[in-house]
N, C-alpha and C positions, 0 to 999 in steps of 0.2 A: 918519753923523757928526753930523747935527743932533740926533738922539736922545741920543747920547752927550754932546754938548755941553750939551743941556738938563739931563741928569741931573747932570752935573758942576756946572752953575750952581746947581741945587737943592741939591746936597750942600754947596756952598760957603756956602749960606744958613743951614745949621745952625749953632747956637752950642753951647756946652758944656751949657747948661741943657736944650736939646733932647735931646742925647745921654744925659744923665743920666736924663731922664724916660723915654726909650726903654728904657734898661737896667733901671730900676726896674719898668716895666710888664712887661718880659719875665720878670723874677724873680718878680713877683707871679703871673703866669700859670702859671709852673712850680710855684710853691708851691700854688696852687689846684688844679692837676692832681694833685699828690701827695696833697693832703688829700682829694680826691674818691675816691682809691683806697682809703682807709680809711673804711668806711661801716657804721654800726650800723643794719641794715635793719629789725629788728623787736624790740620789747619787749612781752611779754605778761605782765601781772600782773592777777589778778582784782580788779575794782573793789570787790566785796563778796562775802563768803564766810561760810558758817555755821561756827561754831567746831568743829562735829563733823566737818568735812571736812578734806581736805588741799589746800594751796595749791600749784599748779604755777607756777613762775616760769620764763619762757622768754626767751632772748636769742639773737638771730642777727645775724651780722655778715659783712662782706666785707673781706678783707685786701688785695686787689689784689696788688701786687708786694711787699708787706711781709710780715715774719714775725711771727706772734703771740707777744707776750711774756707777757701775762697777761690774765685776765678776773676781775674782782672784783665781788662783790655786796655792797651796803650796805643797811642799814636806818637811816633817820634819821641818815645820815652815819657810821654805825659799820659797819666791815667785818665780815661774818660768814662769807664764803666766798671762796676764791681758787683759781683754776686757773692754773698757771704751767708750761707744757709744757717749758720750757728749764731749769727749776730743780727738781730732786727735793727733797722729794716734790711731785708735780704738783698734788695737791689738799690744801688746808688749811681747817680750820674754826676759827672764833673765837667765843667766847661773847658773845652779845648777848641782852638781856632780851626775851622774847617770841618768840625765833627758835629753832626746833628742826628741824634737817635730818633727814629720814627716812633711815634706813640704806640705802645702795645706790641712792639716788634721783638722785644727781648724774650728769650725762652731759655732758661737754665735749670739744670738739675744735677743729679749725681754723676751723669754721664756726658752731657753736652751743655754748651753755652753759646747761643746764637744771638746776634744783634743785627739790626738793619739800619743803615745810614741813609738819610735823605738830604735834599737841598745841597747836593754836592757842588763844589766850586773849585777855583784854582788852588785853594789852600787845603783841599781834601786829599791831595796826593801825599804819599809818605809811607813810612814803615809802620806796620800794624803788628802788634805782639799780643799773644794770648799767654797768660801766666796762671798756672794751676798750683795750689799749695795744699798740703795735707795738714792735719790737725796736730796738736801737741802730742808728745813732747818734742818731736823732731822738726815739724813744720817744713817738710821737704818741699822744694820748689822745682817745677819743670816748666819750660816755656818754648815757644816757637815763634818765628817772625817771618812775615811776608810783605813784599812791597805792592802798593796799589797806585796806579796812575789814573788820574781823572782827566779826561780830555773831551774833545768834540770829535766823534767818529763820523766818517763819510756816510752819507745817506744814499748816494748814487754810485753806480759803477763808473769806472773811468771812461773817457770818450776817445775815439780814434778819428783823426781827420787827416786830409791830404791825399787820400787814395784816388788814383786815376785809373780808369779801365779802358782797354787792357794795356799791359806793359809788353815790351818786346826786348829781345836780346840787344844789349847795348844801351838800354834806357837807364835812367837814374831814378830810384825809388826813394822818396823822402816822406815819411809819415810821422805824425805827432800823437803822443798819448798824454792826456791831461787828466789829473785826478780831481775828485771833489774836494771842497774845503775841509780841512781837518786839523786837529791838534792831538798828538804830535804829527809832524809832516809825514806824508806817505812816501814810501820808497817804491819806485816804479821799476819794473823789469819787463823787457821785451823777449818774446819767444817766437822762433820761426820753426814751424813744423814740430812743435813741442820740445825744441832744443833752445837753450839760452842763446840769445843773439851775441855774437862776438863783440868784445869791448870796442874794437876799432870801427864798428858800425854805429856807435852811439855818440850822441853829443852830450856834454855835461848836463846833468839834471838841473832844472831851474825851479826854485821854490819862491813863488810870489807870496808876499806877506800882507795881511790885513789884521784888523782887531775888531772883535765884536763887543757887544755891550756887557757881556759877563766877564770881561777881562782876559779871555783866552786869546792868544795869538794864533790866528788861523793861517794855514798854508795851503796853497794850490800848487801842486807839483806838475811839471811837464818834462817829457823825455822824448827826444826825436831819434828815430831810426833811419839811417841813411845807407842805402845799398846800391852799389853799381852792378847792374845785372849783366855781368860779363862771364858767368860760368859757361864753359864750353858746351855743357849739356843742353843749354837753351838754344843752340844752333839747330838741333835736329829734333828736340823734344819739347812740347808744350807742357806746362805744369801749373798747378794751383798751389800757391803758398798759403799756409795757415798762419796768420799772425795773431798773437795774443799779447795783451798788455795786462800785467798783474800789479795791483796796488796793494802794498803790504805795510802794516804798522806793527812794529816790534816783533815781527815773526809770529804773530798770533793768528791761527787759522780762522777763528770765529769772526774776525774783522777784515779778512782778506776779500778783495773784490777784483773782478777781471772782466775784460772785454775782448771779443774775438772779431776778426775780419778775414776775408778771403781775397787774395790777389791773383789774377790770372796773368801768367807769363806766356806769351805766344812765341813759339819757336821761330827762328829766323826764316826757315823754309816755309812754315805755314803762313807767316805774315806776308812774305813775298808772293806766295801763291794767291792769297786773298787779295792783295793789291792788284795783281794781274787780272784776276777775275773782275774786280771792280772797274779796272781800266778798260777791259774789253767790253763790258756792259755799257759803259759810258760812251765809248766810240761807236758801238753799234746803234745806240739810241740816237747819237748825233747823225749817223749816216741815214738812218730811217727817217729822221726828222727832215734832213736835207732833201731826200728823195721825194717826200711828200710835198715839200714846198715847191720843188721843181715841177712836179705833175700838176699841182694846183695852179701855179703860175702860167703854165702852158695852156691849160683849158680856159683860164680867164682871158688870155690873149686872143684865142680863137673866137670866143663869144663876143668880145669887143669888136673884132674885125668883121664878123658877120652882121652885127648890129649896124656898123658903119655902112656896109654895102646895102642893106635893106633900106636904111634911111636915104641913101643917095638915089636908089631906084625910085623910091616914092616921091622924092622931091623933083626929080627930072622927068618922071613918068616915062622911063625908058621902055620901048616896046618889048625888049627881051626879058623884062622882069615879070615873072609870073608868080602869083601867090599860092597857086594850087597845082 
């Protein structure tokens, strides 16, 4: 009885504002629960793609206790594809500039809706949206959007030029990295022994521009690395520097390319010792060559003198000249 009385007292303490708040909270909870039942779980659109490839657009959703009314695909706010299982024809295409749906590529049902775009061009880049709607009476909508860039991706790794072998303490190293033609332009980064090269060792990146027949502006980027080899450690220690140039587009790992090269730095002590050895070898060779020339010249002189004496004796028929 005490508990019932307490409950009755507490209930008497409620006013109309409290009741209204309780009802509003209950309705909001029910509405949130219904909204959670309709969920667009995944949207897959390539961030960047080469114009020569096909773009696969993928959308998956969970209807919960709702019936699927339609799935629509948009580019920059313009609808180009619709799947409506309750209204024949179930699939419809709409003309949008830069969008060409490959024949037989669409696949949609109660859970997924995929389309494939072909003949990509400069107008195919843009914002792509998948919109899913439930059936009557609420026709709840849910959507997601992703951007896609269509370009010309590099087909080759960057090239490194200008390396001279070997370098010594006090030398100046200037090497250049050049990327393959691409759109968007590649961003180049130099690494020395897997560490990013300091900014004061880099020249400003140069982007050479041209145009191809498809209308894309193509860029060839180049970045020069300049190092004065004046680190004191190279006085007594030789070292091999690992140089790496990375060509990157929009920070996407799948289109990143790189090139590596090794540079030998001779220590000042080693370089001097090597030069002394070469100098001694050259001087020794010169001395040996000179000695040989002297000996050969002397023998030739004696032979000539002997021939002269024999010829004189034979000509004059001197009695003291004997042949045996």
